[in-house]
N, C-alpha and C positions, 0 to 999 in steps of 0.2 A: 504494500500500500504506500510506502514512503517514496517509491520510485514512479508512481502514477501521478498524472496531473489532476485526476478526479476519481471519485469512488465509482461513478457510473459512466457508461459510454454514451455520448450524444450522437453517435452515428445513425441510429434509427430515426431521430428527429431530422437530421440532415437529409436522409434518404426520403423521408415523407415529404419534406418541403421541396426537394428536387423533383420528385414525381408530380406533385401538385402543380408546380410552375412549368413543368414540361408539357402539361396538358393545357394550361392557361397562361400563355406567354405574355398576354397584354394585361396591364393593370389599368382598370378604368376609373378607379377611385383615388382620391388623394391618400397618400400613405406617408407616414413619417414615424420613425422610431430612432432611438439613440442606443449607443453602446459606449463603453468606456475603454480606452487604451490603458491596460494595466501598467505599462512601462512609464507612461508620462502623466496619466491621470486626466488626459484630455477627452472631452466628449466627442464622439464621432457620430455624425448624423447621416441617416439614410432616408431616401424618399423614392417616389415612383419613377424618378428620372435616373436612378442609380442603375448601372448595368446589372443584369439578372444574376450572374455568378457572384458578384460582389454583394448584391442584396441578400442572397441566400446565406452567404457566410456571415454577414452582419446580423441577420435575424437569428441564426443559431448562436452567435456570440452573445447577443443581447439576452438570450434565454439561459445562458450558462451561469449557474449558481457557483460561486467560487468554492473550491474543494469538493463539491458534489459532482459537477460536470466539468470536463476539461475546457479550457478557453479555446476560442477559435483564432487561428493565426491568419492575418490578412495583410499583405503588403508590408511585412516587417512589424506589424502591430499585433499585440495580443489582446483580443477583445473579450470583455466580460460583460 
């Protein structure tokens, strides 16, 4: 447990979101959510104009509870 980034695996959540967005590639509603870069403490915002692969990683990162689920890495940032 001391060598893992989280107690549980968040791969099923990422797979579910990937599958959902692969069927519905267009977002018709306004969308905005935030995640936090664990390294700098900066808030990272995502919206409906964010590229789909980045949006999915940001969504999984924003749902990552520290020490329970592993953080999501995106462009050198560790999102929580």
